[in-house]
N, C-alpha and C positions, 0 to 999 in steps of 0.2 A: 447404551444409550447412558448419556450423560446425566448421572445424578441431578448435577444443579442445573441443567437446562431441561432436562425432560418434563420439569412439572410445569412448563411453560407451553410447551408442546399442542396445542387442541388433538391435534390427530398425530396419535404417537408413534406412527409407522413410516411418517415422512419424512426422516432424518433417514432410516432405513431401505427406503422407497429411491431417494437421493443419489444413496451410495451407489445401489444398482444401475441407474441411471448416469451417473457419472463413469463407474466402469465400462461401462457398454460404448458410450461415447467418447472418452479415452483413448479404448483400444482401437478404437475406429481414427481420431485424430493422433496415435503413435503411426499409425501404418502410415499417414496421410505425409508426416513430418520428416519419415524418415526416405521419401522419396524428393525431401528437397536437400538444399546445400546451402542454409538458412536456419536461423532460430525461428520460430512461429509468431506474428505478432497480430494479422490483420488478415481477412479473407478476402476473397475478390472472384466474383464468376465462379463459386462453391470450393474455391482451392484456396490455399495458402498466398498471401502475395507474397513476394518476393522482398527482403528486408537486410540492413546492410549490418554489421556485427556490431557496431557501437551503438546502437540503437537501446534507448533507456529502460525499455519494458522487457529485453532479454532476458533476465535472472528467472524472469516470473515462470518461462515454462518449465525449466529444471526443477524450480520451485514449486511447481504445479505437480512432478512428476514425480517430488519426494512427498507431499501430501498424498498421493493416489497409492505410492507403495507401505506406505503407514497405516491408510485405511485398509486397504486389501490384502498386504503383504506379497503381492506378486510382483518378481522380479524383472519383470518386461517396464515396469516404473524407473526402478533402480537405475535400470541398464540405461535407458533414455535422457535420465539426469545427467549420467555420470557422463553419456555422449555429448552431450548439449553443453556442460560444465566446460569439457576439454576445450568447445570448439570457442568457450568466450576467451579463450588464450588468447586468442587474435587480438581480442579488446584492449587487453591488458600491455600486448607490445606496442598496440599503436593508440597508447594511454594518451598523448595530448588530443585527442577527442573525447577525451571523456569530460565530463561536467561532475555535479554534485549528486549524481544519482548510483550513487556505488551501493548503497545498500541494498538498493533493488536491483542490484546486479547482481551482487555475489553476497550479502549476508543470509540472504533468505533459501541461500542453493548450496555456498561453496560451506557457508557456516554452518548449515544442517547437515551436511555430508561430513563435516568435519566433527559436529557431536557426535553423529551416529556411529562412525568408524575412524575419526580419530586418523584420517587423513591427511599427512601433512604436508600435498601438493595444496589441501581445499585450504589450510590453514593459509600459508603463502598469499594464495590467493586472497583470503580476505584480509590479512595484515597488510599488505600490498593497498586494497583499493580504503582501508581505513587512514592510510598514510598520505593518500592521494586526498583522499578528502577533510581531514585536518590542515593540508593545505592550502585547501581554498577559502580558510580564515581568513576572514579581515578585522581585525586587534580593535577595530572600533565596534566590533561586537556580533557580526552577522556573517554566515559563511556564503561565499558569491556561490550565484547559479547558476546560468549561463555561460556561455564561452562564447568571445565576438565574432559567430560565423557571417554577420550583416558587415562589413566593413565599416560602414555609414554611420553603425550604431556600439556606442561605449557601452559594455555590460559591468563596467567592473562595480558599480555599487548595486546592482541587482541583486534581492533576495526574493524567494519565492516558499511560500507557505507548504508545498510540496516535503521542502528540504525534512521539515520535522519528522519524516516517516525515514528518513537515512539518519537520522539520529541515532537509531540503536548501534549501529555500526562503530559509529565513536566507542559509547558506553560498553560495547563488546571489548574495543580493544584494550579500555582500562582494566576491564575486570580479567582478561587474558593477560597482561601485561604487568598490574600494578604500577603502570606509568597514568598519574592522574591527566597529564596533561588532554587525554582525549576526548575525557565525561567534562574536563572545565569548557574544552571551547562545544562540545553538544549544550551543555546548560548555560552558558554565556547567549548562543542563540536562540535555543527554545525563550530564556528572557527577552530577547527582544523581540522575538517573535508576539509574547503575550502582549510586549506595550504597544507594539507598532502594525501588528494584523490584527488579533483580536479586538473585534467594538463591544463596548459593554454590551449588544443584546445578543451577543454568540455569534454575531457574522465575523467572517472574515475577508480580510484583504488576498488576493490571490499574489501579487507584487506589489511590493515595496523598493523604493529607489532611495539609498541612500547618497551622501556622497561618499564615495572613496577613502578619500585623505580626511574628513572628520567624523563622520557618524551623521551628518545631517541628516535628517528627515527630509526629502527633495518632493515626491511623487508618490502615487498611490493609483496606476493603469488599470483598466479593466483586465488584462491579460486575458484570459479563456474564457471569461465570464462576459455576461451581457453589456458593462459599459464601470467605469470607475464608480466605485462606492456600491455598484449592484454586490448581488452573493453567489457566487459560483460553487456550486453544490460540491462538486468535487474535492474543490476546497476546503468545505468545509470538514467534509468527511478525511482529509489527510491530516485536517488540524486536530479532528475528535479522538482517533486513533492515535495520532502522534504523540499528544498531550497524555493520553495513556500511558503508552509506553516509555516514554519519559518519565514518569511516576512510579510505575512498576522498577526502573533502571534507578533512580536515583530517591525515592519515597518521598520527593521534595510535595508538601500537600497544595503549594500553588497550582502544580501539574494539574492535582487531579480535579482543584475547582475549577480550573479554565478548560478543562476534559468535560466537565458539567454544564459548563455553562455554552458551549459550544453545543455538547449533544442534546439540549434541551432548546435550543433553537432550530435544530435538524429536523428533531420528530415534530415541533409544529409547525414546520414547513410542508410538511410530509403528510400528515397525520389524515388526512381529508383519506387517500388513496394508499396510501405509503409504497408510491410509484413517486421517486424524486424526480425534478425537471432537473436540465442541466443548469439554468443558473435560476435560484429561488426570487430572483427579482425579473425575469424575463417578460417579454408581452406576453398575453395571452395567446396567440397564435404565432406562430406552429407550436404546437405540444411537443415539446422536446423534450426528452426524457434523458437522461444518463444511468443506466445499470452499476456501470463502477459505482460511483458515489453510493447508489444504496448497498453495495455488496461489500463496500470499504466500510462504511459506516456502521454495517450491523458489525463485520468482525471488531471494529471499535467500542460499540455498545456491548458486546459480549464480555467483552474483558474489563471495561466499565463496572461492569454488575458484578464482576467478580472480584473486582478491586472493593467495593464498596460492602456496607451490613445490607443483610437479604431484603431485609424492607425495605430502604432504599433502593437498590439494585433492581428488585423484580421489574419497576416500569423500564427499566433500560433493555431487559433481557426481553421482556416480552416486546418493545418495539423492535428490535433488531429479528427476530424471527417474524412477527408481522411485513418487515420490508421483504424478508429473504424470500417467505413464501409467495406475497405480491408478484414480486418483480420475476418468480419463475413460471408464478401462472401467465403471466400479461407476454414475457418476452425470449424464455429461455426454447431454444430448440434441441431438440433429443433426436434426431432423424440425420441421415447420415447424407443429406444435402448438400451440409457445410461441416468443415471442420472447426466448428467452434458452439459455444452453448447460447450465451446472452447477444443478441441482436439490436437493442436500443443502446448501445456504449455511444457515446458523443465524443471528442475531443475536446471542441471547444465551439462557444457557441456559435462564434463569423467563420466557422470553415464549414463551408458548406458540403463538400465532399466528405468531410468526418460525423456527419449527423447520423445517428443509427446504425453504426457500424459490428461488426465484432471486433473486441479487442483483447487480447488473451488476459491482461491482469483481471478485468472482470469476470474469468471464469476463474482466475487462481482463485480472489476473495470469496467466491460463491464455495468452491473446495473448500479453503480453510473454516469457512462457517461450518461447513458441513460436517468437516472434521470435530469441532469442537460440540456443537449437540451430539456425536457419536462417542465424547470424551476423549478425544485428542489432548494430552497436555502437555504437549509439547510445541511452544511458542516458538515460530519458526524469527519472529524477529526478535526472541531472548532464548536461543538454543543451548545458552549456557546457565540458562537459570540453576536448576537444580545444583549444580556447582559450586551458586557464588553466593552460599549461606541464606539463611533466615527468606527463602522464596523472593532476592533479587532484591528486598525492600529493605536499605539501609537508611540507619539511623544518623 
């Protein structure tokens, strides 16, 4: 049990119980995954649904395997992580289909593999991904999000709040090479996000469209939330955790203050039952949840708590645990009826087929959070932290 978080658990055995449940469930999931020729993302009719290799969530499955290996020491999980890491080489070969999600895809699994075992192939994968992400930087101050998969739309000026979680890949590249360009790109994008995405009350835009030639703000469509100006909860969680991570990598106090602002808003919107809605400003009906938002936010709140003095951080730690325990009680499936855990993940408010489904990254962030409760010190979003001097907090 973590000395830091144990004091905030009402049920001291809860984290250990979750470890046992995760181990049982993930053994079943690994057996199912090895029957497939794709990396698991979601499920359909009790089975993993076919998925293509460039899908942005594919790094979460091997990352979850590394989390389980760290938690249990069982080589089954290491073997599955390495197997699927190699599968992702096809996505690197088909790099024209990649977008801003390179950190999700490679830092948290190949970066971890390199840190643990100094595997040079893993290093090359992460460094290639970092250069791909850096190449999407628009000198007007933002990293371009998506490609133009719809010929009728020009997305050259589109940026999204999700990208805050991919910036650690760029910080990693600077820390590993000494070249400041990657860190400067990341910080410029983070500064733009503070200015144009985070509102005074701590809520966030999902998408901001800039003029790609001048950097002028053009629009902020609703994206995966309810409408423009609403508050897509997963976007809030990406911002919360993303700004904490940018603070850990840079020591810039404005990032920490921004993370606190977003965290305070997030907590205020779900403190009634600790079950985040898909959009905090959605209509009362239907009651639409997003387990991913809750689990991401919980991980961010836990790192925020550790970054603050204990008396200030305690409230964030307690909120994280309340979210985790509430969502587990409400939506976790520990049976072998389906090879996934959380059942109320929602891809986007207006995606009717994507409401209350399973998503591998909802399970990943829960696993990461349980690891923190049990004392895991390796932060997958900052795998080289111990080697980077003074805890990664640079002056």
